[in-house]
SEFIZA-3560 file (N, C-alpha, C; in Angstrom, 3 decimals):
REM SEFIZA-3560
<numar><xx>-130.570</xx><yy>71.668</yy><zz>-153.461</zz><atom>N</atom></numar>
<numar><xx>-130.810</xx><yy>70.456</yy><zz>-152.714</zz><atom>CA</atom></numar>
<numar><xx>-130.382</xx><yy>70.680</yy><zz>-151.265</zz><atom>C</atom></numar>
<numar><xx>-131.204</xx><yy>70.289</yy><zz>-150.354</zz><atom>N</atom></numar>
<numar><xx>-130.846</xx><yy>70.436</yy><zz>-148.946</zz><atom>CA</atom></numar>
<numar><xx>-130.027</xx><yy>69.231</yy><zz>-148.494</zz><atom>C</atom></numar>
<numar><xx>-129.331</xx><yy>69.406</yy><zz>-147.379</zz><atom>N</atom></numar>
<numar><xx>-128.544</xx><yy>68.295</yy><zz>-146.840</zz><atom>CA</atom></numar>
<numar><xx>-129.428</xx><yy>67.112</yy><zz>-146.480</zz><atom>C</atom></numar>
<numar><xx>-130.630</xx><yy>67.368</yy><zz>-145.967</zz><atom>N</atom></numar>
<numar><xx>-131.510</xx><yy>66.263</yy><zz>-145.602</zz><atom>CA</atom></numar>
<numar><xx>-131.935</xx><yy>65.480</yy><zz>-146.831</zz><atom>C</atom></numar>
<numar><xx>-132.211</xx><yy>66.150</yy><zz>-147.940</zz><atom>N</atom></numar>
<numar><xx>-132.557</xx><yy>65.434</yy><zz>-149.170</zz><atom>CA</atom></numar>
<numar><xx>-131.367</xx><yy>64.654</yy><zz>-149.688</zz><atom>C</atom></numar>
<numar><xx>-130.183</xx><yy>65.235</yy><zz>-149.605</zz><atom>N</atom></numar>
<numar><xx>-128.975</xx><yy>64.554</yy><zz>-150.076</zz><atom>CA</atom></numar>
<numar><xx>-128.701</xx><yy>63.305</yy><zz>-149.255</zz><atom>C</atom></numar>
<numar><xx>-129.038</xx><yy>63.329</yy><zz>-147.985</zz><atom>N</atom></numar>
<numar><xx>-128.784</xx><yy>62.226</yy><zz>-147.083</zz><atom>CA</atom></numar>
<numar><xx>-129.883</xx><yy>61.173</yy><zz>-147.119</zz><atom>C</atom></numar>
<numar><xx>-131.049</xx><yy>61.483</yy><zz>-147.656</zz><atom>N</atom></numar>
<numar><xx>-132.214</xx><yy>60.600</yy><zz>-147.618</zz><atom>CA</atom></numar>
<numar><xx>-131.918</xx><yy>59.147</yy><zz>-148.000</zz><atom>C</atom></numar>
<numar><xx>-131.198</xx><yy>58.890</yy><zz>-149.095</zz><atom>N</atom></numar>
<numar><xx>-130.947</xx><yy>57.483</yy><zz>-149.437</zz><atom>CA</atom></numar>
<numar><xx>-129.908</xx><yy>56.806</yy><zz>-148.545</zz><atom>C</atom></numar>
<numar><xx>-129.307</xx><yy>57.527</yy><zz>-147.635</zz><atom>N</atom></numar>
<numar><xx>-128.254</xx><yy>56.997</yy><zz>-146.772</zz><atom>CA</atom></numar>
<numar><xx>-128.743</xx><yy>56.959</yy><zz>-145.326</zz><atom>C</atom></numar>
<numar><xx>-129.647</xx><yy>56.057</yy><zz>-145.035</zz><atom>N</atom></numar>
<numar><xx>-130.285</xx><yy>56.028</yy><zz>-143.724</zz><atom>CA</atom></numar>
<numar><xx>-129.311</xx><yy>55.771</yy><zz>-142.581</zz><atom>C</atom></numar>
<numar><xx>-128.165</xx><yy>55.177</yy><zz>-142.867</zz><atom>N</atom></numar>
<numar><xx>-127.200</xx><yy>54.905</yy><zz>-141.807</zz><atom>CA</atom></numar>
<numar><xx>-126.350</xx><yy>56.112</yy><zz>-141.452</zz><atom>C</atom></numar>
<numar><xx>-126.534</xx><yy>57.230</yy><zz>-142.163</zz><atom>N</atom></numar>
<numar><xx>-125.798</xx><yy>58.458</yy><zz>-141.901</zz><atom>CA</atom></numar>
<numar><xx>-126.692</xx><yy>59.464</yy><zz>-141.197</zz><atom>C</atom></numar>
<numar><xx>-126.081</xx><yy>60.349</yy><zz>-140.424</zz><atom>N</atom></numar>
<numar><xx>-126.817</xx><yy>61.423</yy><zz>-139.756</zz><atom>CA</atom></numar>
<numar><xx>-126.014</xx><yy>62.709</yy><zz>-139.857</zz><atom>C</atom></numar>
<numar><xx>-126.707</xx><yy>63.814</yy><zz>-140.021</zz><atom>N</atom></numar>
<numar><xx>-126.073</xx><yy>65.121</yy><zz>-139.988</zz><atom>CA</atom></numar>
<numar><xx>-126.363</xx><yy>65.721</yy><zz>-138.622</zz><atom>C</atom></numar>
<numar><xx>-125.318</xx><yy>66.189</yy><zz>-137.958</zz><atom>N</atom></numar>
<numar><xx>-125.473</xx><yy>66.794</yy><zz>-136.647</zz><atom>CA</atom></numar>
<numar><xx>-125.016</xx><yy>68.240</yy><zz>-136.711</zz><atom>C</atom></numar>
<numar><xx>-125.783</xx><yy>69.109</yy><zz>-136.112</zz><atom>N</atom></numar>
<numar><xx>-125.456</xx><yy>70.527</yy><zz>-136.084</zz><atom>CA</atom></numar>
<numar><xx>-124.980</xx><yy>70.867</yy><zz>-134.677</zz><atom>C</atom></numar>
<numar><xx>-123.668</xx><yy>70.935</yy><zz>-134.513</zz><atom>N</atom></numar>
<numar><xx>-123.097</xx><yy>71.252</yy><zz>-133.199</zz><atom>CA</atom></numar>
<numar><xx>-122.475</xx><yy>72.633</yy><zz>-133.277</zz><atom>C</atom></numar>
<numar><xx>-122.888</xx><yy>73.477</yy><zz>-132.376</zz><atom>N</atom></numar>
<numar><xx>-122.315</xx><yy>74.814</yy><zz>-132.303</zz><atom>CA</atom></numar>
<numar><xx>-121.671</xx><yy>74.968</yy><zz>-130.937</zz><atom>C</atom></numar>
<numar><xx>-120.499</xx><yy>75.542</yy><zz>-130.931</zz><atom>N</atom></numar>
<numar><xx>-119.779</xx><yy>75.750</yy><zz>-129.682</zz><atom>CA</atom></numar>
<numar><xx>-120.036</xx><yy>77.177</yy><zz>-129.218</zz><atom>C</atom></numar>
<numar><xx>-120.508</xx><yy>77.320</yy><zz>-128.001</zz><atom>N</atom></numar>
<numar><xx>-120.778</xx><yy>78.628</yy><zz>-127.423</zz><atom>CA</atom></numar>
<numar><xx>-119.515</xx><yy>79.153</yy><zz>-126.759</zz><atom>C</atom></numar>
<numar><xx>-119.345</xx><yy>80.445</yy><zz>-126.779</zz><atom>N</atom></numar>
<numar><xx>-118.203</xx><yy>81.042</yy><zz>-126.109</zz><atom>CA</atom></numar>
<numar><xx>-117.590</xx><yy>82.131</yy><zz>-126.955</zz><atom>C</atom></numar>
<numar><xx>-116.510</xx><yy>82.674</yy><zz>-126.454</zz><atom>N</atom></numar>
<numar><xx>-115.885</xx><yy>83.803</yy><zz>-127.125</zz><atom>CA</atom></numar>
<numar><xx>-114.876</xx><yy>83.379</yy><zz>-128.194</zz><atom>C</atom></numar>
<numar><xx>-114.481</xx><yy>82.127</yy><zz>-128.195</zz><atom>N</atom></numar>
<numar><xx>-113.526</xx><yy>81.631</yy><zz>-129.181</zz><atom>CA</atom></numar>
<numar><xx>-114.248</xx><yy>81.262</yy><zz>-130.477</zz><atom>C</atom></numar>
<numar><xx>-113.567</xx><yy>81.366</yy><zz>-131.629</zz><atom>N</atom></numar>
<numar><xx>-114.185</xx><yy>80.936</yy><zz>-132.894</zz><atom>CA</atom></numar>
<numar><xx>-114.477</xx><yy>79.433</yy><zz>-132.857</zz><atom>C</atom></numar>
<numar><xx>-115.554</xx><yy>78.974</yy><zz>-133.480</zz><atom>N</atom></numar>
<numar><xx>-115.910</xx><yy>77.548</yy><zz>-133.460</zz><atom>CA</atom></numar>
<numar><xx>-115.123</xx><yy>76.753</yy><zz>-134.500</zz><atom>C</atom></numar>
<numar><xx>-113.932</xx><yy>76.317</yy><zz>-134.132</zz><atom>N</atom></numar>
<numar><xx>-113.106</xx><yy>75.528</yy><zz>-135.030</zz><atom>CA</atom></numar>
<numar><xx>-113.674</xx><yy>74.113</yy><zz>-135.162</zz><atom>C</atom></numar>
<numar><xx>-113.490</xx><yy>73.516</yy><zz>-136.316</zz><atom>N</atom></numar>
<numar><xx>-114.033</xx><yy>72.182</yy><zz>-136.588</zz><atom>CA</atom></numar>
<numar><xx>-113.483</xx><yy>71.150</yy><zz>-135.619</zz><atom>C</atom></numar>
<numar><xx>-112.207</xx><yy>71.211</yy><zz>-135.285</zz><atom>N</atom></numar>
<numar><xx>-111.632</xx><yy>70.244</yy><zz>-134.352</zz><atom>CA</atom></numar>
<numar><xx>-112.299</xx><yy>70.343</yy><zz>-132.986</zz><atom>C</atom></numar>
<numar><xx>-112.659</xx><yy>71.543</yy><zz>-132.556</zz><atom>N</atom></numar>
<numar><xx>-113.342</xx><yy>71.711</yy><zz>-131.273</zz><atom>CA</atom></numar>
<numar><xx>-114.752</xx><yy>71.115</yy><zz>-131.328</zz><atom>C</atom></numar>
<numar><xx>-115.424</xx><yy>71.311</yy><zz>-132.450</zz><atom>N</atom></numar>
<numar><xx>-116.762</xx><yy>70.718</yy><zz>-132.631</zz><atom>CA</atom></numar>
<numar><xx>-116.667</xx><yy>69.192</yy><zz>-132.618</zz><atom>C</atom></numar>
<numar><xx>-115.646</xx><yy>68.646</yy><zz>-133.261</zz><atom>N</atom></numar>
<numar><xx>-115.472</xx><yy>67.187</yy><zz>-133.303</zz><atom>CA</atom></numar>
<numar><xx>-115.212</xx><yy>66.638</yy><zz>-131.907</zz><atom>C</atom></numar>
<numar><xx>-114.379</xx><yy>67.307</yy><zz>-131.146</zz><atom>N</atom></numar>
<numar><xx>-114.121</xx><yy>66.858</yy><zz>-129.767</zz><atom>CA</atom></numar>
<numar><xx>-115.395</xx><yy>66.895</yy><zz>-128.928</zz><atom>C</atom></numar>
<numar><xx>-116.178</xx><yy>67.943</yy><zz>-129.099</zz><atom>N</atom></numar>
<numar><xx>-117.437</xx><yy>68.046</yy><zz>-128.357</zz><atom>CA</atom></numar>
<numar><xx>-118.386</xx><yy>66.928</yy><zz>-128.772</zz><atom>C</atom></numar>
<numar><xx>-118.477</xx><yy>66.678</yy><zz>-130.062</zz><atom>N</atom></numar>
<numar><xx>-119.332</xx><yy>65.600</yy><zz>-130.560</zz><atom>CA</atom></numar>
<numar><xx>-118.910</xx><yy>64.256</yy><zz>-129.987</zz><atom>C</atom></numar>
<numar><xx>-117.618</xx><yy>63.975</yy><zz>-130.006</zz><atom>N</atom></numar>
<numar><xx>-117.139</xx><yy>62.693</yy><zz>-129.516</zz><atom>CA</atom></numar>
<numar><xx>-117.350</xx><yy>62.522</yy><zz>-128.018</zz><atom>C</atom></numar>
<numar><xx>-117.234</xx><yy>63.607</yy><zz>-127.273</zz><atom>N</atom></numar>
<numar><xx>-117.473</xx><yy>63.490</yy><zz>-125.831</zz><atom>CA</atom></numar>
<numar><xx>-118.953</xx><yy>63.296</yy><zz>-125.537</zz><atom>C</atom></numar>
<numar><xx>-119.803</xx><yy>63.843</yy><zz>-126.385</zz><atom>N</atom></numar>
<numar><xx>-121.254</xx><yy>63.722</yy><zz>-126.205</zz><atom>CA</atom></numar>
<numar><xx>-121.799</xx><yy>62.404</yy><zz>-126.741</zz><atom>C</atom></numar>
<numar><xx>-121.337</xx><yy>61.985</yy><zz>-127.908</zz><atom>N</atom></numar>
<numar><xx>-121.905</xx><yy>60.828</yy><zz>-128.597</zz><atom>CA</atom></numar>
<numar><xx>-121.107</xx><yy>59.539</yy><zz>-128.404</zz><atom>C</atom></numar>
<numar><xx>-119.855</xx><yy>59.658</yy><zz>-127.971</zz><atom>N</atom></numar>
<numar><xx>-119.032</xx><yy>58.470</yy><zz>-127.780</zz><atom>CA</atom></numar>
<numar><xx>-118.344</xx><yy>58.034</yy><zz>-129.059</zz><atom>C</atom></numar>
<numar><xx>-117.645</xx><yy>56.916</yy><zz>-128.974</zz><atom>N</atom></numar>
<numar><xx>-116.875</xx><yy>56.439</yy><zz>-130.128</zz><atom>CA</atom></numar>
<numar><xx>-117.792</xx><yy>55.897</yy><zz>-131.227</zz><atom>C</atom></numar>
<numar><xx>-117.710</xx><yy>56.504</yy><zz>-132.374</zz><atom>N</atom></numar>
<numar><xx>-118.439</xx><yy>56.096</yy><zz>-133.569</zz><atom>CA</atom></numar>
<numar><xx>-117.557</xx><yy>56.439</yy><zz>-134.760</zz><atom>C</atom></numar>
<numar><xx>-117.975</xx><yy>56.025</yy><zz>-135.939</zz><atom>N</atom></numar>
<numar><xx>-117.244</xx><yy>56.391</yy><zz>-137.148</zz><atom>CA</atom></numar>
<numar><xx>-117.780</xx><yy>57.730</yy><zz>-137.646</zz><atom>C</atom></numar>
<numar><xx>-116.907</xx><yy>58.724</yy><zz>-137.703</zz><atom>N</atom></numar>
<numar><xx>-117.282</xx><yy>60.056</yy><zz>-138.158</zz><atom>CA</atom></numar>
<numar><xx>-116.532</xx><yy>60.385</yy><zz>-139.437</zz><atom>C</atom></numar>
<numar><xx>-117.151</xx><yy>61.211</yy><zz>-140.282</zz><atom>N</atom></numar>
<numar><xx>-116.523</xx><yy>61.691</yy><zz>-141.504</zz><atom>CA</atom></numar>
<numar><xx>-116.754</xx><yy>63.183</yy><zz>-141.611</zz><atom>C</atom></numar>
<numar><xx>-115.811</xx><yy>63.848</yy><zz>-142.216</zz><atom>N</atom></numar>
<numar><xx>-115.897</xx><yy>65.279</yy><zz>-142.472</zz><atom>CA</atom></numar>
<numar><xx>-116.239</xx><yy>65.441</yy><zz>-143.952</zz><atom>C</atom></numar>
<numar><xx>-117.418</xx><yy>65.958</yy><zz>-144.263</zz><atom>N</atom></numar>
<numar><xx>-117.848</xx><yy>66.130</yy><zz>-145.645</zz><atom>CA</atom></numar>
<numar><xx>-117.490</xx><yy>67.541</yy><zz>-146.093</zz><atom>C</atom></numar>
<numar><xx>-116.675</xx><yy>67.610</yy><zz>-147.148</zz><atom>N</atom></numar>
<numar><xx>-116.169</xx><yy>68.890</yy><zz>-147.640</zz><atom>CA</atom></numar>
<numar><xx>-116.343</xx><yy>68.995</yy><zz>-149.146</zz><atom>C</atom></numar>
<numar><xx>-116.456</xx><yy>70.221</yy><zz>-149.616</zz><atom>N</atom></numar>
<numar><xx>-116.405</xx><yy>70.476</yy><zz>-151.043</zz><atom>CA</atom></numar>
<numar><xx>-114.959</xx><yy>70.517</yy><zz>-151.492</zz><atom>C</atom></numar>
<numar><xx>-114.725</xx><yy>70.158</yy><zz>-152.755</zz><atom>N</atom></numar>
<numar><xx>-113.353</xx><yy>70.106</yy><zz>-153.257</zz><atom>CA</atom></numar>
<numar><xx>-112.644</xx><yy>71.454</yy><zz>-153.168</zz><atom>C</atom></numar>
<numar><xx>-113.406</xx><yy>72.537</yy><zz>-153.144</zz><atom>N</atom></numar>
<numar><xx>-112.804</xx><yy>73.860</yy><zz>-153.036</zz><atom>CA</atom></numar>
<numar><xx>-112.150</xx><yy>74.094</yy><zz>-151.670</zz><atom>C</atom></numar>
<numar><xx>-112.479</xx><yy>73.278</yy><zz>-150.683</zz><atom>N</atom></numar>
<numar><xx>-111.888</xx><yy>73.403</yy><zz>-149.348</zz><atom>CA</atom></numar>
<numar><xx>-110.485</xx><yy>72.812</yy><zz>-149.269</zz><atom>C</atom></numar>
<numar><xx>-110.140</xx><yy>71.953</yy><zz>-150.211</zz><atom>N</atom></numar>
<numar><xx>-108.849</xx><yy>71.252</yy><zz>-150.147</zz><atom>CA</atom></numar>
<numar><xx>-107.650</xx><yy>72.179</yy><zz>-150.207</zz><atom>C</atom></numar>
<numar><xx>-107.751</xx><yy>73.240</yy><zz>-150.997</zz><atom>N</atom></numar>
<numar><xx>-106.611</xx><yy>74.128</yy><zz>-151.193</zz><atom>CA</atom></numar>
<numar><xx>-106.092</xx><yy>74.732</yy><zz>-149.894</zz><atom>C</atom></numar>
<numar><xx>-106.989</xx><yy>74.989</yy><zz>-148.950</zz><atom>N</atom></numar>
<numar><xx>-106.584</xx><yy>75.630</yy><zz>-147.689</zz><atom>CA</atom></numar>
<numar><xx>-106.732</xx><yy>74.712</yy><zz>-146.473</zz><atom>C</atom></numar>
<numar><xx>-106.988</xx><yy>73.451</yy><zz>-146.710</zz><atom>N</atom></numar>
<numar><xx>-107.198</xx><yy>72.514</yy><zz>-145.603</zz><atom>CA</atom></numar>
<numar><xx>-105.991</xx><yy>72.451</yy><zz>-144.678</zz><atom>C</atom></numar>
<numar><xx>-104.803</xx><yy>72.600</yy><zz>-145.209</zz><atom>N</atom></numar>
<numar><xx>-103.584</xx><yy>72.547</yy><zz>-144.385</zz><atom>CA</atom></numar>
<numar><xx>-103.529</xx><yy>73.692</yy><zz>-143.362</zz><atom>C</atom></numar>
<numar><xx>-104.353</xx><yy>74.723</yy><zz>-143.541</zz><atom>N</atom></numar>
<numar><xx>-104.381</xx><yy>75.865</yy><zz>-142.627</zz><atom>CA</atom></numar>
<numar><xx>-105.362</xx><yy>75.678</yy><zz>-141.464</zz><atom>C</atom></numar>
<numar><xx>-106.176</xx><yy>74.644</yy><zz>-141.512</zz><atom>N</atom></numar>
<numar><xx>-107.168</xx><yy>74.421</yy><zz>-140.464</zz><atom>CA</atom></numar>
<numar><xx>-106.479</xx><yy>74.090</yy><zz>-139.142</zz><atom>C</atom></numar>
<numar><xx>-107.116</xx><yy>74.464</yy><zz>-138.061</zz><atom>N</atom></numar>
<numar><xx>-106.591</xx><yy>74.214</yy><zz>-136.718</zz><atom>CA</atom></numar>
<numar><xx>-106.489</xx><yy>72.700</yy><zz>-136.477</zz><atom>C</atom></numar>
<numar><xx>-105.294</xx><yy>72.253</yy><zz>-136.094</zz><atom>N</atom></numar>
<numar><xx>-105.028</xx><yy>70.861</yy><zz>-135.715</zz><atom>CA</atom></numar>
<numar><xx>-105.566</xx><yy>69.872</yy><zz>-136.747</zz><atom>C</atom></numar>
<numar><xx>-105.258</xx><yy>70.138</yy><zz>-138.020</zz><atom>N</atom></numar>
<numar><xx>-105.808</xx><yy>69.344</yy><zz>-139.118</zz><atom>CA</atom></numar>
<numar><xx>-105.418</xx><yy>67.873</yy><zz>-139.050</zz><atom>C</atom></numar>
<numar><xx>-104.221</xx><yy>67.563</yy><zz>-138.590</zz><atom>N</atom></numar>
<numar><xx>-103.800</xx><yy>66.157</yy><zz>-138.522</zz><atom>CA</atom></numar>
<numar><xx>-104.706</xx><yy>65.361</yy><zz>-137.581</zz><atom>C</atom></numar>
<numar><xx>-104.999</xx><yy>65.928</yy><zz>-136.417</zz><atom>N</atom></numar>
<numar><xx>-105.890</xx><yy>65.245</yy><zz>-135.475</zz><atom>CA</atom></numar>
<numar><xx>-107.299</xx><yy>65.160</yy><zz>-136.030</zz><atom>C</atom></numar>
<numar><xx>-107.760</xx><yy>66.240</yy><zz>-136.658</zz><atom>N</atom></numar>
<numar><xx>-109.108</xx><yy>66.245</yy><zz>-137.222</zz><atom>CA</atom></numar>
<numar><xx>-109.274</xx><yy>65.139</yy><zz>-138.263</zz><atom>C</atom></numar>
<numar><xx>-108.297</xx><yy>65.009</yy><zz>-139.152</zz><atom>N</atom></numar>
<numar><xx>-108.363</xx><yy>63.960</yy><zz>-140.181</zz><atom>CA</atom></numar>
<numar><xx>-108.311</xx><yy>62.569</yy><zz>-139.558</zz><atom>C</atom></numar>
<numar><xx>-107.560</xx><yy>62.418</yy><zz>-138.472</zz><atom>N</atom></numar>
<numar><xx>-107.511</xx><yy>61.129</yy><zz>-137.785</zz><atom>CA</atom></numar>
<numar><xx>-108.860</xx><yy>60.797</yy><zz>-137.146</zz><atom>C</atom></numar>
<numar><xx>-109.541</xx><yy>61.796</yy><zz>-136.612</zz><atom>N</atom></numar>
<numar><xx>-110.834</xx><yy>61.575</yy><zz>-135.959</zz><atom>CA</atom></numar>
<numar><xx>-111.976</xx><yy>61.432</yy><zz>-136.954</zz><atom>C</atom></numar>
<numar><xx>-111.887</xx><yy>62.161</yy><zz>-138.064</zz><atom>N</atom></numar>
<numar><xx>-112.974</xx><yy>62.173</yy><zz>-139.046</zz><atom>CA</atom></numar>
<numar><xx>-112.370</xx><yy>62.290</yy><zz>-140.448</zz><atom>C</atom></numar>
<numar><xx>-112.079</xx><yy>61.163</yy><zz>-141.086</zz><atom>N</atom></numar>
<numar><xx>-111.509</xx><yy>61.224</yy><zz>-142.424</zz><atom>CA</atom></numar>
<numar><xx>-112.415</xx><yy>62.026</yy><zz>-143.359</zz><atom>C</atom></numar>
<numar><xx>-111.819</xx><yy>62.854</yy><zz>-144.211</zz><atom>N</atom></numar>
<numar><xx>-112.640</xx><yy>63.688</yy><zz>-145.089</zz><atom>CA</atom></numar>
<numar><xx>-113.199</xx><yy>62.908</yy><zz>-146.283</zz><atom>C</atom></numar>
<numar><xx>-114.432</xx><yy>63.242</yy><zz>-146.616</zz><atom>N</atom></numar>
<numar><xx>-115.070</xx><yy>62.785</yy><zz>-147.845</zz><atom>CA</atom></numar>
<numar><xx>-115.227</xx><yy>64.026</yy><zz>-148.702</zz><atom>C</atom></numar>
<numar><xx>-114.616</xx><yy>64.030</yy><zz>-149.876</zz><atom>N</atom></numar>
<numar><xx>-114.571</xx><yy>65.227</yy><zz>-150.708</zz><atom>CA</atom></numar>
<numar><xx>-115.558</xx><yy>65.082</yy><zz>-151.857</zz><atom>C</atom></numar>
<numar><xx>-116.397</xx><yy>66.107</yy><zz>-152.017</zz><atom>N</atom></numar>
<numar><xx>-117.364</xx><yy>66.120</yy><zz>-153.102</zz><atom>CA</atom></numar>
<numar><xx>-117.130</xx><yy>67.310</yy><zz>-154.018</zz><atom>C</atom></numar>
<numar><xx>-117.600</xx><yy>67.180</yy><zz>-155.236</zz><atom>N</atom></numar>
<numar><xx>-117.479</xx><yy>68.248</yy><zz>-156.214</zz><atom>CA</atom></numar>
<numar><xx>-118.667</xx><yy>69.191</yy><zz>-156.104</zz><atom>C</atom></numar>
<numar><xx>-118.407</xx><yy>70.473</yy><zz>-156.249</zz><atom>N</atom></numar>
<numar><xx>-119.478</xx><yy>71.458</yy><zz>-156.273</zz><atom>CA</atom></numar>
<numar><xx>-119.749</xx><yy>71.909</yy><zz>-157.709</zz><atom>C</atom></numar>
<numar><xx>-119.204</xx><yy>71.207</yy><zz>-158.655</zz><atom>N</atom></numar>
<numar><xx>-119.346</xx><yy>71.562</yy><zz>-160.062</zz><atom>CA</atom></numar>
<numar><xx>-120.773</xx><yy>71.375</yy><zz>-160.565</zz><atom>C</atom></numar>
<numar><xx>-121.010</xx><yy>71.833</yy><zz>-161.777</zz><atom>N</atom></numar>
<numar><xx>-122.317</xx><yy>71.637</yy><zz>-162.401</zz><atom>CA</atom></numar>
<numar><xx>-123.327</xx><yy>72.718</yy><zz>-162.087</zz><atom>C</atom></numar>
<numar><xx>-122.937</xx><yy>73.737</yy><zz>-161.378</zz><atom>N</atom></numar>
<numar><xx>-123.844</xx><yy>74.838</yy><zz>-161.101</zz><atom>CA</atom></numar>
<numar><xx>-124.818</xx><yy>74.623</yy><zz>-159.968</zz><atom>C</atom></numar>
<numar><xx>-124.873</xx><yy>73.441</yy><zz>-159.358</zz><atom>N</atom></numar>
<numar><xx>-125.770</xx><yy>73.188</yy><zz>-158.231</zz><atom>CA</atom></numar>
<numar><xx>-124.992</xx><yy>73.280</yy><zz>-156.942</zz><atom>C</atom></numar>
<numar><xx>-125.426</xx><yy>74.108</yy><zz>-156.074</zz><atom>N</atom></numar>
<numar><xx>-124.788</xx><yy>74.239</yy><zz>-154.766</zz><atom>CA</atom></numar>
<numar><xx>-125.823</xx><yy>74.001</yy><zz>-153.698</zz><atom>C</atom></numar>
<numar><xx>-125.362</xx><yy>73.526</yy><zz>-152.555</zz><atom>N</atom></numar>
<numar><xx>-126.269</xx><yy>73.322</yy><zz>-151.420</zz><atom>CA</atom></numar>
<numar><xx>-126.740</xx><yy>74.640</yy><zz>-150.904</zz><atom>C</atom></numar>
//
């Protein structure tokens, strides 16, 4: 299933593909800051698979990221992956 198909019944949601150019790795917090400066104040969420939770505490500036975009955690079980 593609992300667009998964999002189809949720017309009020949008998936944005933001890539940060440069020599630094594209950390999620940097992408979120870029998105917010470009799009302005809106309600954002971070969609993650449950397998990401184990190492989430290692993400760059995770406290700020969670404050800016609360995570929505989904299961990758059942043999179907995006």
